[in-house]
C-alpha positions as CSV (number, residue, x, y, z in Angstrom):
1,M,0.0,0.0,0.0
2,L,1.3,3.5,-0.9
3,S,2.0,6.0,1.9
4,P,-0.8,8.6,2.3
5,S,1.9,11.2,1.6
6,W,2.6,9.6,-1.8
7,P,1.8,12.1,-4.7
8,K,-1.6,11.5,-6.3
9,A,-2.3,12.0,-10.0
10,D,-5.1,14.4,-9.2
11,Q,-2.6,16.8,-7.5
12,Y,-1.2,17.4,-11.0
13,R,-4.3,18.5,-12.8
14,H,-4.4,22.2,-11.9
15,Y,-1.9,23.4,-14.6
16,R,-2.9,25.5,-17.5
17,P,-2.2,24.3,-21.1
18,G,1.4,25.2,-22.0
19,Q,2.4,26.1,-18.4
20,V,6.1,25.5,-17.7
21,I,6.6,22.9,-14.9
22,G,9.9,22.1,-13.4
23,A,13.3,23.0,-14.9
24,Y,15.7,21.6,-17.4
25,L,18.0,19.0,-16.1
26,P,21.8,19.5,-16.5
27,A,23.4,17.5,-19.3
28,E,25.2,15.3,-16.8
29,D,21.9,14.2,-15.4
30,M,20.5,13.1,-18.8
31,K,22.4,9.8,-19.0
32,I,22.0,6.2,-17.8
33,A,25.2,4.3,-16.8
34,G,27.3,6.9,-18.5
35,V,25.4,6.7,-21.8
36,S,23.4,9.6,-23.2
37,L,21.6,10.2,-26.5
38,G,24.1,10.5,-29.3
39,T,26.8,8.5,-27.5
40,S,29.1,6.7,-29.9
41,F,29.2,2.9,-29.9
42,D,32.9,3.0,-28.7
43,A,31.9,5.1,-25.7
44,V,28.9,2.8,-24.9
45,K,31.3,-0.2,-25.0
46,A,33.8,1.7,-22.8
47,S,31.0,2.4,-20.2
48,L,29.0,-0.9,-20.3
49,G,31.5,-3.4,-21.6
50,Q,31.6,-5.7,-24.7
51,P,28.2,-6.4,-26.1
52,T,27.1,-10.0,-26.8
53,S,26.3,-9.0,-30.4
54,E,26.8,-6.0,-32.5
55,K,25.1,-4.9,-35.7
56,R,25.4,-1.7,-37.7
57,D,22.9,0.2,-35.6
58,E,22.4,-2.0,-32.6
59,L,24.3,-3.3,-29.6
60,T,23.0,-6.2,-27.4
61,Y,24.3,-6.7,-23.8
62,G,24.3,-9.8,-21.8
63,R,21.8,-11.2,-19.3
64,P,20.4,-9.0,-16.5
65,D,21.5,-9.6,-12.9
66,F,17.9,-10.1,-11.9
67,I,14.4,-10.1,-13.5
68,D,11.7,-9.0,-11.0
69,F,8.0,-10.2,-10.8
70,N,7.0,-7.5,-13.3
71,N,9.5,-8.9,-15.8
72,R,11.7,-5.8,-15.4
73,W,15.4,-6.4,-16.1
74,F,17.7,-5.2,-13.4
75,Y,21.4,-4.5,-13.6
76,G,23.3,-3.7,-10.4
77,Y,23.3,-4.7,-6.7
78,L,20.3,-5.8,-4.7
79,R,19.6,-7.7,-1.6
80,Y,16.8,-10.1,-2.4
81,N,13.5,-9.5,-0.5
82,S,14.7,-6.2,0.9
83,D,14.7,-2.5,-0.1
84,N,18.5,-2.6,-0.5
85,I,18.7,-2.0,-4.2
86,R,21.3,0.1,-6.2
87,G,21.0,-0.2,-9.9
88,I,18.9,0.3,-13.0
89,F,15.6,-1.4,-14.0
90,F,14.5,-1.6,-17.6
91,E,10.8,-2.1,-18.2
92,H,9.9,-3.3,-21.7
93,N,7.1,-4.5,-23.9
94,G,9.0,-7.5,-25.3
95,S,10.6,-5.6,-28.2
96,K,11.7,-2.2,-26.8
97,V,12.4,-0.5,-23.5
98,T,9.4,1.5,-22.3
99,K,10.7,2.8,-19.0
100,I,14.0,3.1,-17.2
101,M,14.1,3.3,-13.4
102,I,17.1,4.0,-11.2
103,S,17.2,2.9,-7.6
104,D,19.7,4.0,-5.0
105,N,18.4,2.6,-1.7
């Protein structure tokens, strides 16, 4: 059950169309595991290691460290059955990543 203080969707309905919300994130915050949009394949391999396969426009990395009950792929450190998790979850629809979540508990 979510905490009563957890944000509710209806708390985000009072904005006017076109209203600016939040602020731009610095470029250093717009990357995952050292990889940002436009990163070269060589830089991706330097950050994440050698892929298991490589095509002209695609790199495939190895098996995840863990797959959770929602079929999200996890890379990093976790203590099973606890909140001690530090890493990245990739949610997908079977053919592409639909959400990336970072956990640092």
